[in-house]
C-alpha positions in Angstrom: -12.0 -11.9 -5.6 -13.9 -9.1 -4.9 -12.7 -6.3 -2.8 -14.2 -5.4 0.5 -16.4 -2.5 1.4 -13.7 -0.5 2.3 -11.7 -1.4 -0.2 -14.3 -0.5 -2.9 -14.9 2.4 -0.7 -11.1 3.3 -1.0 -11.5 2.7 -4.8 -13.6 4.6 -5.5 -12.7 7.6 -3.6 -9.3 6.9 -5.7 -11.0 7.3 -9.1 -13.6 10.2 -8.3 -9.8 12.2 -6.8 -8.4 11.4 -10.3 -11.1 11.9 -12.1 -10.3 15.9 -11.0 -7.2 15.9 -12.2 -6.9 18.2 -15.7 -6.5 17.5 -19.0 -2.6 17.9 -19.7 -2.0 18.2 -15.6 -0.5 15.2 -14.1 -0.4 14.2 -10.4 1.6 11.5 -8.2 0.2 8.8 -6.6 1.0 9.9 -2.7 -0.7 13.3 -3.4 -4.0 11.5 -4.4 -2.8 9.9 -1.0 -2.4 12.8 0.9 -5.6 14.4 -1.1 -7.6 11.8 0.7 -6.6 12.0 3.9 -4.4 8.8 3.5 -0.5 10.0 2.8 0.7 6.9 4.0 -0.8 4.7 0.9 0.3 6.2 -2.0 1.1 2.1 -3.3 -3.0 1.4 -2.6 -3.7 4.3 -5.1 -1.5 2.4 -7.8 -3.3 -0.7 -6.8 -6.7 0.6 -7.8 -5.1 1.9 -10.8 -3.8 -1.3 -11.8 -6.7 -2.8 -11.1 -8.9 0.0 -12.9 -11.9 -2.3 -14.7 -12.0 -1.7 -18.8 -14.9 0.1 -20.0 -17.0 -2.4 -21.3 -17.0 -4.0 -17.8 -20.1 -2.5 -16.7 -19.0 -0.3 -13.4 -19.1 3.3 -13.1 -15.2 3.4 -13.1 -13.5 2.0 -16.0 -10.5 3.1 -17.4 -12.2 5.2 -20.0 -13.8 7.6 -17.4 -11.4 8.3 -15.3 -7.7 9.4 -16.8 -5.8 6.8 -15.0 -2.7 8.2 -17.1 -2.6 11.3 -15.4 -0.8 9.8 -12.1 2.9 8.9 -12.4 5.2 7.6 -9.3 6.8 10.6 -7.5 10.1 10.8 -9.7 8.1 11.6 -12.6 8.3 8.4 -13.7 5.8 6.6 -15.3 5.8 3.3 -13.5 5.9 0.2 -15.7 2.8 -2.2 -14.7 3.0 -5.1 -17.5 4.5 -5.0 -21.0 3.8 -1.8 -23.0 2.2 -0.7 -20.3 4.5 2.5 -19.8 5.0 3.3 -23.2 1.2 3.3 -24.0 0.4 6.0 -21.1 3.1 7.8 -22.7 1.4 8.1 -25.7 -1.9 9.1 -24.1 0.0 11.5 -21.9 1.2 13.1 -25.0 -1.9 13.2 -26.9 -3.3 15.7 -24.2 0.0 17.8 -25.2 1.9 16.7 -22.4 5.8 16.1 -23.1 6.8 12.9 -22.0 10.7 12.3 -22.3 12.3 8.9 -22.5 15.1 7.3 -22.0 18.0 5.1 -22.7 17.0 2.4 -20.2 13.3 2.7 -21.7 11.5 5.1 -18.6 9.7 7.7 -19.6 9.7 10.9 -17.2 7.3 14.1 -17.4 8.5 17.3 -16.0 6.0 18.2 -12.8 7.6 21.9 -12.6 5.6 22.5 -16.3 2.8 20.0 -16.1 2.6 18.9 -12.3 -1.0 19.0 -10.5 -0.9 19.6 -6.4 -3.6 21.3 -4.8 -3.8 21.6 -0.9 -7.6 20.1 -1.7 -9.9 18.1 -4.5 -11.5 21.3 -6.0 -14.6 19.2 -5.6 -14.1 19.9 -1.3 -12.9 23.5 -2.0 -16.3 24.7 -3.3 
């Protein structure tokens, strides 16, 4: 089902904001929502990432142009979106030099105190 114009604008804002997260840094869904002026919408940030188009889709924002791997939940945990998705995200983050720890339950965590990215505003808005 196609997105409404409002939903498309929101998704584009989410994708654009995520593109500003520096290599090797990680933030939360909630912080992206806060930076976009909608602190009550962290789940919608996750929905946007879950529906991020594939690279060969012809869209401007894709899973190759948006560093989706740099967004995790507020506990620093990688959310499961499907079989193997958390493992894949952990591997991509590790390839960026981010330390990702796993536990015995198959959960993956990052330490926000070392790799967290929580600016008061988006760098593009500070200019």
